[in-house]
C-alpha positions in Angstrom: -18.6 13.9 12.4 -16.4 12.7 9.7 -16.8 9.8 7.4 -13.7 7.8 6.1 -13.6 5.8 3.0 -11.3 4.4 0.3 -11.3 5.3 -3.5 -9.5 3.0 -5.8 -9.2 4.3 -9.5 -7.7 3.3 -12.9 -7.5 4.8 -16.3 -6.5 7.9 -18.3 -5.3 11.0 -16.2 -2.4 13.6 -15.7 -1.3 14.9 -12.4 -3.5 18.0 -12.9 -6.4 15.5 -12.4 -5.4 14.1 -9.2 -4.5 17.8 -8.2 -8.2 18.7 -9.3 -9.6 15.6 -7.0 -7.3 16.6 -4.2 -8.8 20.3 -4.6 -12.6 19.3 -4.5 -11.7 17.2 -1.4 -10.0 20.2 0.5 -12.9 22.3 -0.5 -15.2 20.3 1.1 -13.2 20.3 4.3 -11.7 16.7 4.0 -8.1 15.3 3.6 -6.4 12.5 2.0 -5.2 10.4 4.8 -3.1 8.1 2.7 -2.6 8.1 -0.8 -0.9 5.8 -3.4 -1.0 7.3 -6.9 1.1 5.7 -9.7 1.4 6.9 -13.2 2.8 5.0 -16.3 2.5 7.4 -19.2 -1.2 9.0 -19.0 -2.4 5.8 -17.2 -3.0 6.0 -13.3 -3.7 3.5 -10.8 -4.5 4.8 -7.5 -5.7 4.1 -3.9 -6.8 7.0 -1.5 -8.4 6.9 1.7 -10.2 10.2 2.3 -12.0 11.4 5.5 -14.7 14.0 5.0 -17.4 15.5 7.0 -20.5 13.2 6.7 -22.6 16.1 5.4 -20.0 16.5 2.4 -19.4 12.5 1.9 -21.8 12.5 -1.4 -20.3 15.7 -2.9 -16.7 14.3 -2.4 -17.6 11.0 -3.9 -19.6 12.2 -6.9 -16.4 14.2 -7.8 -14.3 11.3 -8.2 -17.1 9.4 -10.4 -17.4 12.5 -12.4 -14.3 11.8 -14.5 -15.3 9.5 -17.6 -11.8 8.2 -18.3 -11.5 6.9 -14.8 -12.9 3.5 -13.5 -13.7 4.4 -9.9 -14.7 1.9 -6.9 -15.6 3.5 -3.7 -15.6 1.4 -0.2 -16.7 2.8 3.3 -14.1 1.9 5.9 -14.2 1.3 9.5 -12.8 4.6 11.2 -11.6 2.7 14.2 -7.7 3.3 14.7 -5.3 0.6 14.6 -3.4 0.2 17.8 -0.1 1.8 17.2 1.7 -0.6 19.4 0.7 -3.5 17.2 1.8 -1.8 13.9 5.2 -2.3 12.6 7.4 -1.2 9.7 9.8 -3.9 8.3 12.1 -4.2 5.2 12.9 -7.5 3.4 15.8 -7.9 1.5 16.5 -11.2 -1.0 17.7 -12.3 -4.2 14.8 -11.8 -6.7 13.0 -14.9 -7.7 9.8 -16.3 -9.3 6.8 -16.1 -6.5 8.8 -14.2 -3.6 5.7 -11.9 -3.1 3.3 -15.1 -2.8 5.7 -16.5 -0.2 6.0 -13.4 1.6 2.1 -12.6 1.8 1.4 -16.4 2.5 3.5 -16.6 5.4 2.0 -13.2 6.7 -1.8 -14.4 6.0 -1.1 -17.9 7.8 -0.6 -16.1 11.1 -3.7 -13.8 10.7 -1.0 -10.8 10.0 -2.4 -7.7 8.2 -0.5 -6.2 5.5 -1.3 -2.3 5.9 1.2 -1.2 2.9 3.8 -3.2 0.9 6.0 -1.6 -1.6 8.1 -3.8 -3.6 11.2 -3.0 -5.7 13.3 -5.0 -7.9 17.2 -3.9 -8.6 19.0 -5.5 -11.7 22.5 -6.1 -10.6 25.1 -7.0 -13.8 27.8 -9.1 -12.9 31.1 -9.9 -14.2 31.6 -13.1 -16.6 27.7 -12.4 -17.8 26.4 -13.2 -14.5 23.4 -11.3 -13.7 20.7 -11.1 -10.9 18.1 -9.0 -9.4 17.8 -8.1 -5.8 14.2 -8.0 -4.1 13.2 -5.2 -1.5 9.9 -5.1 0.2 9.0 -2.2 2.5 5.9 -3.5 4.6 3.7 -1.9 7.1 1.9 -4.8 8.9 -0.3 -5.2 12.0 0.1 -8.0 14.2 -2.4 -10.1 16.5 -1.6 -9.4 19.9 -0.5 -12.8 20.5 2.4 -12.8 18.0 6.0 -11.3 18.2 7.6 -9.4 15.5 10.9 -11.2 16.2 9.1 -14.3 15.3 7.8 -13.2 12.2 11.2 -11.8 11.0 12.6 -15.4 11.6 9.9 -17.0 9.8 10.3 -14.8 6.8 14.3 -15.2 7.0 13.7 -18.8 6.8 12.0 -18.5 3.0 15.7 -18.6 1.8 19.4 -18.3 2.9 19.6 -15.0 1.4 16.7 -13.4 3.1 17.2 -10.5 5.8 14.3 -9.0 7.8 14.7 -5.7 9.1 12.5 -4.3 11.8 12.4 -0.7 11.2 9.8 0.2 14.0 
């Protein structure tokens, strides 16, 4: 039987640190189901969903905790898979503005929509005549309650501003 948990960590590390942690997981017959690892210089922030045989969970968890320069938090998670027919990938494009991420999450939260993944990017655009702006893009994986239609969610998000566009990717 397998167990699943989520590891969050921040601190000082190198790509070889991540490689060592992945190797320890693999050596214990486990795998990283989802991983988000971001480096800025030698600082790392990561969230990793790990599946490992129950008998080897403690060994893998201890491996993550064994790095003194990492602040580690581990949370056991529900192994019930999400229903794939209620998970959608969407992309939201808009002119960047203060509070846009808060607006998006507020709309989704008010409808009981779960954000499974959210990746935001801002691109600076230099225009003629000294005018410049930024474009905002968010790629989201969301899980909808059964009573909510994805088209309604897209319309509500697009109502945030005139320039907001939502593309349903799946």
